[in-house]
ROSEZA-604857 format. One record per residue: y, x, z of N, C-alpha, C in turn; residue number from 0; residue in one letter. Coordinates in nm, 4 decimals. Layout:
// ROSEZA-604857
<atom><n_yy>Y</n_yy><n_xx>X</n_xx><n_zz>Z</n_zz><ca_yy>Y</ca_yy><ca_xx>X</ca_xx><ca_zz>Z</ca_zz><c_yy>Y</c_yy><c_xx>X</c_xx><c_zz>Z</c_zz><num>NUM</num><residu>a</residu></atom>
...
***
This chain:
// ROSEZA-604857
<atom><n_yy>8.0922</n_yy><n_xx>16.3797</n_xx><n_zz>11.1605</n_zz><ca_yy>8.0219</ca_yy><ca_xx>16.3070</ca_xx><ca_zz>11.0706</ca_zz><c_yy>8.0170</c_yy><c_xx>16.1589</c_xx><c_zz>11.1099</c_zz><num>0</num><residu>m</residu></atom>
<atom><n_yy>8.0350</n_yy><n_xx>16.1103</n_xx><n_zz>11.2630</n_zz><ca_yy>8.0273</ca_yy><ca_xx>16.0054</ca_xx><ca_zz>11.2943</ca_zz><c_yy>8.1287</c_yy><c_xx>15.9138</c_xx><c_zz>11.2726</c_zz><num>1</num><residu>v</residu></atom>
<atom><n_yy>8.2496</n_yy><n_xx>15.9487</n_xx><n_zz>11.2787</n_zz><ca_yy>8.3692</ca_yy><ca_xx>15.9277</ca_xx><ca_zz>11.2528</ca_zz><c_yy>8.4011</c_yy><c_xx>15.9149</c_xx><c_zz>11.1044</c_zz><num>2</num><residu>l</residu></atom>
<atom><n_yy>8.3016</n_yy><n_xx>15.9835</n_xx><n_zz>11.0022</n_zz><ca_yy>8.3114</ca_yy><ca_xx>15.9634</ca_xx><ca_zz>10.8826</ca_zz><c_yy>8.2160</c_yy><c_xx>15.8339</c_xx><c_zz>10.8487</c_zz><num>3</num><residu>k</residu></atom>
<atom><n_yy>8.1023</n_yy><n_xx>15.8091</n_xx><n_zz>10.8888</n_zz><ca_yy>8.0175</ca_yy><ca_xx>15.7339</ca_xx><ca_zz>10.8981</ca_zz><c_yy>8.0554</c_yy><c_xx>15.5732</c_xx><c_zz>10.9614</c_zz><num>4</num><residu>m</residu></atom>
<atom><n_yy>8.1339</n_yy><n_xx>15.5818</n_xx><n_zz>11.0517</n_zz><ca_yy>8.1741</ca_yy><ca_xx>15.4872</ca_xx><ca_zz>11.0833</ca_zz><c_yy>8.3169</c_yy><c_xx>15.4604</c_xx><c_zz>11.0166</c_zz><num>5</num><residu>s</residu></atom>
<atom><n_yy>8.3562</n_yy><n_xx>15.5104</n_xx><n_zz>10.8893</n_zz><ca_yy>8.4622</ca_yy><ca_xx>15.4353</ca_xx><ca_zz>10.8055</ca_zz><c_yy>8.6238</c_yy><c_xx>15.4913</c_xx><c_zz>10.9163</c_zz><num>6</num><residu>g</residu></atom>
<atom><n_yy>8.5897</n_yy><n_xx>15.5472</n_xx><n_zz>11.0147</n_zz><ca_yy>8.7445</ca_yy><ca_xx>15.6247</ca_xx><ca_zz>11.0979</ca_zz><c_yy>8.7936</c_yy><c_xx>15.6872</c_xx><c_zz>10.9742</c_zz><num>7</num><residu>c</residu></atom>
<atom><n_yy>8.9182</n_yy><n_xx>15.7647</n_xx><n_zz>11.0085</n_zz><ca_yy>8.9793</ca_yy><ca_xx>15.8483</ca_xx><ca_zz>10.9525</ca_zz><c_yy>8.9617</c_yy><c_xx>15.9818</c_xx><c_zz>10.9712</c_zz><num>8</num><residu>a</residu></atom>
<atom><n_yy>8.9373</n_yy><n_xx>16.0560</n_xx><n_zz>10.9270</n_zz><ca_yy>8.8972</ca_yy><ca_xx>16.1832</ca_xx><ca_zz>11.0036</ca_zz><c_yy>9.0547</c_yy><c_xx>16.2761</c_xx><c_zz>11.0075</c_zz><num>9</num><residu>l</residu></atom>
<atom><n_yy>9.0827</n_yy><n_xx>16.3671</n_xx><n_zz>11.1596</n_zz><ca_yy>9.1901</ca_yy><ca_xx>16.4372</ca_xx><ca_zz>11.2001</ca_zz><c_yy>9.2204</c_yy><c_xx>16.5788</c_xx><c_zz>11.2089</c_zz><num>10</num><residu>s</residu></atom>
<atom><n_yy>9.2111</n_yy><n_xx>16.6605</n_xx><n_zz>11.2078</n_zz><ca_yy>9.2151</ca_yy><ca_xx>16.7885</ca_xx><ca_zz>11.2398</ca_zz><c_yy>9.2078</c_yy><c_xx>16.7916</c_xx><c_zz>11.4223</c_zz><num>11</num><residu>v</residu></atom>
<atom><n_yy>9.3571</n_yy><n_xx>16.7275</n_xx><n_zz>11.4116</n_zz><ca_yy>9.3895</ca_yy><ca_xx>16.7387</ca_xx><ca_zz>11.5149</ca_zz><c_yy>9.2804</c_yy><c_xx>16.6697</c_xx><c_zz>11.6454</c_zz><num>12</num><residu>n</residu></atom>
<atom><n_yy>9.1458</n_yy><n_xx>16.5596</n_xx><n_zz>11.6334</n_zz><ca_yy>9.0485</ca_yy><ca_xx>16.5224</ca_xx><ca_zz>11.6539</ca_zz><c_yy>8.9398</c_yy><c_xx>16.6126</c_xx><c_zz>11.6929</c_zz><num>13</num><residu>t</residu></atom>
<atom><n_yy>8.9491</n_yy><n_xx>16.6798</n_xx><n_zz>11.5893</n_zz><ca_yy>8.8441</ca_yy><ca_xx>16.8055</ca_xx><ca_zz>11.5898</ca_zz><c_yy>8.8892</c_yy><c_xx>16.9484</c_xx><c_zz>11.6080</c_zz><num>14</num><residu>f</residu></atom>
<atom><n_yy>8.9972</n_yy><n_xx>16.9574</n_xx><n_zz>11.6214</n_zz><ca_yy>9.0770</ca_yy><ca_xx>17.0425</ca_xx><ca_zz>11.7177</ca_zz><c_yy>9.0856</c_yy><c_xx>17.0213</c_xx><c_zz>11.9179</c_zz><num>15</num><residu>a</residu></atom>
<atom><n_yy>9.0434</n_yy><n_xx>16.8748</n_xx><n_zz>11.9125</n_zz><ca_yy>9.0641</ca_yy><ca_xx>16.8326</ca_xx><ca_zz>12.0598</ca_zz><c_yy>8.9275</c_yy><c_xx>16.8505</c_xx><c_zz>12.1259</c_zz><num>16</num><residu>h</residu></atom>
<atom><n_yy>8.8151</n_yy><n_xx>16.8572</n_xx><n_zz>12.0653</n_zz><ca_yy>8.6565</ca_yy><ca_xx>16.8370</ca_xx><ca_zz>12.0820</ca_zz><c_yy>8.5945</c_yy><c_xx>16.9684</c_xx><c_zz>12.0733</c_zz><num>17</num><residu>y</residu></atom>
<atom><n_yy>8.6573</n_yy><n_xx>17.0378</n_xx><n_zz>11.9583</n_zz><ca_yy>8.6089</ca_yy><ca_xx>17.1893</ca_xx><ca_zz>11.9336</ca_zz><c_yy>8.6327</c_yy><c_xx>17.3006</c_xx><c_zz>11.9938</c_zz><num>18</num><residu>y</residu></atom>
<atom><n_yy>8.6007</n_yy><n_xx>17.4145</n_xx><n_zz>11.9715</n_zz><ca_yy>8.6646</ca_yy><ca_xx>17.5712</ca_xx><ca_zz>11.9368</ca_zz><c_yy>8.6271</c_yy><c_xx>17.6745</c_xx><c_zz>11.8866</c_zz><num>19</num><residu>e</residu></atom>
<atom><n_yy>8.6442</n_yy><n_xx>17.7884</n_xx><n_zz>11.8625</n_zz><ca_yy>8.5883</ca_yy><ca_xx>17.8557</ca_xx><ca_zz>11.8006</ca_zz><c_yy>8.5449</c_yy><c_xx>17.9844</c_xx><c_zz>11.8943</c_zz><num>20</num><residu>t</residu></atom>
<atom><n_yy>8.4344</n_yy><n_xx>18.0715</n_xx><n_zz>11.9204</n_zz><ca_yy>8.3740</ca_yy><ca_xx>18.0783</ca_xx><ca_zz>11.9649</ca_zz><c_yy>8.2867</c_yy><c_xx>18.2335</c_xx><c_zz>11.8677</c_zz><num>21</num><residu>k</residu></atom>
<atom><n_yy>8.3264</n_yy><n_xx>18.3794</n_xx><n_zz>11.9146</n_zz><ca_yy>8.2760</ca_yy><ca_xx>18.4544</ca_xx><ca_zz>11.8688</ca_zz><c_yy>8.1352</c_yy><c_xx>18.5227</c_xx><c_zz>11.9250</c_zz><num>22</num><residu>l</residu></atom>
<atom><n_yy>8.0825</n_yy><n_xx>18.5476</n_xx><n_zz>11.8300</n_zz><ca_yy>7.9216</ca_yy><ca_xx>18.6014</ca_xx><ca_zz>11.8746</ca_zz><c_yy>7.9225</c_yy><c_xx>18.7256</c_xx><c_zz>11.7931</c_zz><num>23</num><residu>h</residu></atom>
<atom><n_yy>7.9310</n_yy><n_xx>18.8499</n_xx><n_zz>11.8835</n_zz><ca_yy>7.9494</ca_yy><ca_xx>18.9559</ca_xx><ca_zz>11.8759</ca_zz><c_yy>7.8426</c_yy><c_xx>19.0147</c_xx><c_zz>11.8413</c_zz><num>24</num><residu>k</residu></atom>
<atom><n_yy>7.7945</n_yy><n_xx>19.0894</n_xx><n_zz>11.7698</n_zz><ca_yy>7.6773</ca_yy><ca_xx>19.1989</ca_xx><ca_zz>11.6737</ca_zz><c_yy>7.6800</c_yy><c_xx>19.3395</c_xx><c_zz>11.7999</c_zz><num>25</num><residu>k</residu></atom>
<atom><n_yy>7.5277</n_yy><n_xx>19.3199</n_xx><n_zz>11.8753</n_zz><ca_yy>7.4814</ca_yy><ca_xx>19.4242</ca_xx><ca_zz>11.9233</ca_zz><c_yy>7.4151</c_yy><c_xx>19.4876</c_xx><c_zz>11.8691</c_zz><num>26</num><residu>m</residu></atom>
<atom><n_yy>7.4524</n_yy><n_xx>19.6196</n_xx><n_zz>11.8780</n_zz><ca_yy>7.3746</ca_yy><ca_xx>19.7804</ca_xx><ca_zz>11.8191</ca_zz><c_yy>7.2980</c_yy><c_xx>19.8501</c_xx><c_zz>11.9108</c_zz><num>27</num><residu>v</residu></atom>
<atom><n_yy>7.2504</n_yy><n_xx>19.9121</n_xx><n_zz>11.8689</n_zz><ca_yy>7.1306</ca_yy><ca_xx>20.0383</ca_xx><ca_zz>11.9686</ca_zz><c_yy>7.1850</c_yy><c_xx>20.1829</c_xx><c_zz>11.9274</c_zz><num>28</num><residu>k</residu></atom>
<atom><n_yy>7.2349</n_yy><n_xx>20.2576</n_xx><n_zz>11.9985</n_zz><ca_yy>7.2515</ca_yy><ca_xx>20.3697</ca_xx><ca_zz>11.8941</ca_zz><c_yy>7.1305</c_yy><c_xx>20.4554</c_xx><c_zz>11.9403</c_zz><num>29</num><residu>d</residu></atom>
<atom><n_yy>7.0353</n_yy><n_xx>20.4852</n_xx><n_zz>11.8336</n_zz><ca_yy>6.9139</ca_yy><ca_xx>20.5682</ca_xx><ca_zz>11.8278</ca_zz><c_yy>6.9269</c_yy><c_xx>20.7033</c_xx><c_zz>11.9060</c_zz><num>30</num><residu>k</residu></atom>
<atom><n_yy>7.0902</n_yy><n_xx>20.7529</n_xx><n_zz>11.9199</n_zz><ca_yy>7.0447</ca_yy><ca_xx>20.8979</ca_xx><ca_zz>11.9839</ca_zz><c_yy>7.0759</c_yy><c_xx>20.8862</c_xx><c_zz>12.1399</c_zz><num>31</num><residu>q</residu></atom>
<atom><n_yy>7.1440</n_yy><n_xx>20.7762</n_xx><n_zz>12.1371</n_zz><ca_yy>7.1863</ca_yy><ca_xx>20.7860</ca_xx><ca_zz>12.2943</ca_zz><c_yy>7.1208</c_yy><c_xx>20.6805</c_xx><c_zz>12.3756</c_zz><num>32</num><residu>t</residu></atom>
<atom><n_yy>7.0395</n_yy><n_xx>20.6047</n_xx><n_zz>12.2907</n_zz><ca_yy>6.9732</ca_yy><ca_xx>20.4825</ca_xx><ca_zz>12.3069</ca_zz><c_yy>7.0850</c_yy><c_xx>20.3105</c_xx><c_zz>12.4141</c_zz><num>33</num><residu>k</residu></atom>
<atom><n_yy>7.2319</n_yy><n_xx>20.3490</n_xx><n_zz>12.3542</n_zz><ca_yy>7.3206</ca_yy><ca_xx>20.2770</ca_xx><ca_zz>12.4715</ca_zz><c_yy>7.3125</c_yy><c_xx>20.1525</c_xx><c_zz>12.3512</c_zz><num>34</num><residu>t</residu></atom>
<atom><n_yy>7.3626</n_yy><n_xx>20.0313</n_xx><n_zz>12.4166</n_zz><ca_yy>7.3964</ca_yy><ca_xx>19.8946</ca_xx><ca_zz>12.3399</ca_zz><c_yy>7.5448</c_yy><c_xx>19.9262</c_xx><c_zz>12.3310</c_zz><num>35</num><residu>k</residu></atom>
<atom><n_yy>7.5602</n_yy><n_xx>19.9071</n_xx><n_zz>12.1910</n_zz><ca_yy>7.7138</ca_yy><ca_xx>19.8750</ca_xx><ca_zz>12.1646</ca_zz><c_yy>7.7787</c_yy><c_xx>19.7960</c_xx><c_zz>12.1059</c_zz><num>36</num><residu>m</residu></atom>
<atom><n_yy>7.9151</n_yy><n_xx>19.7233</n_xx><n_zz>12.1033</n_zz><ca_yy>7.9427</ca_yy><ca_xx>19.6081</ca_xx><ca_zz>12.0182</ca_zz><c_yy>7.9688</c_yy><c_xx>19.6954</c_xx><c_zz>11.8668</c_zz><num>37</num><residu>v</residu></atom>
<atom><n_yy>7.9096</n_yy><n_xx>19.6252</n_xx><n_zz>11.7993</n_zz><ca_yy>7.9267</ca_yy><ca_xx>19.6193</ca_xx><ca_zz>11.6307</ca_zz><c_yy>8.0925</c_yy><c_xx>19.5728</c_xx><c_zz>11.5488</c_zz><num>38</num><residu>a</residu></atom>
<atom><n_yy>8.1366</n_yy><n_xx>19.6989</n_xx><n_zz>11.4726</n_zz><ca_yy>8.2402</ca_yy><ca_xx>19.6024</ca_xx><ca_zz>11.4430</ca_zz><c_yy>8.2676</c_yy><c_xx>19.4779</c_xx><c_zz>11.3531</c_zz><num>39</num><residu>q</residu></atom>
<atom><n_yy>8.1338</n_yy><n_xx>19.3984</n_xx><n_zz>11.3745</n_zz><ca_yy>8.1491</ca_yy><ca_xx>19.2993</ca_xx><ca_zz>11.2930</ca_zz><c_yy>8.0778</c_yy><c_xx>19.1951</c_xx><c_zz>11.3843</c_zz><num>40</num><residu>y</residu></atom>
<atom><n_yy>8.0728</n_yy><n_xx>19.0295</n_xx><n_zz>11.3245</n_zz><ca_yy>8.0018</ca_yy><ca_xx>18.9111</ca_xx><ca_zz>11.4073</ca_zz><c_yy>8.0296</c_yy><c_xx>18.7997</c_xx><c_zz>11.3693</c_zz><num>41</num><residu>g</residu></atom>
<atom><n_yy>8.0535</n_yy><n_xx>18.7119</n_xx><n_zz>11.4535</n_zz><ca_yy>8.0473</ca_yy><ca_xx>18.6088</ca_xx><ca_zz>11.3433</ca_zz><c_yy>8.1328</c_yy><c_xx>18.4814</c_xx><c_zz>11.4204</c_zz><num>42</num><residu>s</residu></atom>
<atom><n_yy>8.2444</n_yy><n_xx>18.4312</n_xx><n_zz>11.3963</n_zz><ca_yy>8.2877</ca_yy><ca_xx>18.2741</ca_xx><ca_zz>11.4919</ca_zz><c_yy>8.1914</c_yy><c_xx>18.1744</c_xx><c_zz>11.3996</c_zz><num>43</num><residu>y</residu></atom>
<atom><n_yy>8.1871</n_yy><n_xx>18.0959</n_xx><n_zz>11.5239</n_zz><ca_yy>8.1066</ca_yy><ca_xx>17.9622</ca_xx><ca_zz>11.5081</ca_zz><c_yy>8.2475</c_yy><c_xx>17.8800</c_xx><c_zz>11.5562</c_zz><num>44</num><residu>n</residu></atom>
<atom><n_yy>8.2209</n_yy><n_xx>17.7042</n_xx><n_zz>11.5526</n_zz><ca_yy>8.2797</ca_yy><ca_xx>17.5870</ca_xx><ca_zz>11.6408</ca_zz><c_yy>8.1599</c_yy><c_xx>17.5714</c_xx><c_zz>11.7187</c_zz><num>45</num><residu>f</residu></atom>
<atom><n_yy>8.1842</n_yy><n_xx>17.5574</n_xx><n_zz>11.8152</n_zz><ca_yy>8.1396</ca_yy><ca_xx>17.4986</ca_xx><ca_zz>11.9152</ca_zz><c_yy>8.1918</c_yy><c_xx>17.3666</c_xx><c_zz>11.9904</c_zz><num>46</num><residu>g</residu></atom>
<atom><n_yy>8.1576</n_yy><n_xx>17.2555</n_xx><n_zz>12.0805</n_zz><ca_yy>8.2295</ca_yy><ca_xx>17.2000</ca_xx><ca_zz>12.1370</ca_zz><c_yy>8.2296</c_yy><c_xx>17.2842</c_xx><c_zz>12.2889</c_zz><num>47</num><residu>p</residu></atom>
<atom><n_yy>8.4192</n_yy><n_xx>17.2310</n_xx><n_zz>12.3177</n_zz><ca_yy>8.4409</ca_yy><ca_xx>17.2849</ca_xx><ca_zz>12.4160</ca_zz><c_yy>8.4313</c_yy><c_xx>17.2562</c_xx><c_zz>12.5626</c_zz><num>48</num><residu>k</residu></atom>
<atom><n_yy>8.4623</n_yy><n_xx>17.2987</n_xx><n_zz>12.6821</n_zz><ca_yy>8.3201</ca_yy><ca_xx>17.2806</ca_xx><ca_zz>12.7716</ca_zz><c_yy>8.4486</c_yy><c_xx>17.2584</c_xx><c_zz>12.8709</c_zz><num>49</num><residu>k</residu></atom>
<atom><n_yy>8.4487</n_yy><n_xx>17.1012</n_xx><n_zz>12.9175</n_zz><ca_yy>8.5185</ca_yy><ca_xx>17.0592</ca_xx><ca_zz>12.9916</ca_zz><c_yy>8.4707</c_yy><c_xx>17.0080</c_xx><c_zz>13.1290</c_zz><num>50</num><residu>t</residu></atom>
<atom><n_yy>8.5390</n_yy><n_xx>16.9721</n_xx><n_zz>13.2275</n_zz><ca_yy>8.4956</ca_yy><ca_xx>17.0050</ca_xx><ca_zz>13.3765</ca_zz><c_yy>8.3931</c_yy><c_xx>16.8736</c_xx><c_zz>13.3734</c_zz><num>51</num><residu>e</residu></atom>
<atom><n_yy>8.3698</n_yy><n_xx>16.7817</n_xx><n_zz>13.2945</n_zz><ca_yy>8.3299</ca_yy><ca_xx>16.6548</ca_xx><ca_zz>13.2502</ca_zz><c_yy>8.2000</c_yy><c_xx>16.6769</c_xx><c_zz>13.1964</c_zz><num>52</num><residu>d</residu></atom>
<atom><n_yy>8.1209</n_yy><n_xx>16.7589</n_xx><n_zz>13.1557</n_zz><ca_yy>8.0696</ca_yy><ca_xx>16.7808</ca_xx><ca_zz>13.0700</ca_zz><c_yy>7.9461</c_yy><c_xx>16.8332</c_xx><c_zz>13.1648</c_zz><num>53</num><residu>t</residu></atom>
<atom><n_yy>7.8329</n_yy><n_xx>16.8342</n_xx><n_zz>13.1351</n_zz><ca_yy>7.6810</ca_yy><ca_xx>16.9195</ca_xx><ca_zz>13.2213</ca_zz><c_yy>7.6704</c_yy><c_xx>17.0357</c_xx><c_zz>13.1455</c_zz><num>54</num><residu>v</residu></atom>
***
């Protein structure tokens, strides 16, 4: 959004350099055994890449 607002050209390579996909697993609890397990679905989101220089 910052690039678009400043009038710069948008680039997939720039986006891919700073962001990565992150898997968010859906956890469910079995009612009989009371154990937690990963469901067969979840979601992927884009999040900033973690680098050595970030806090």
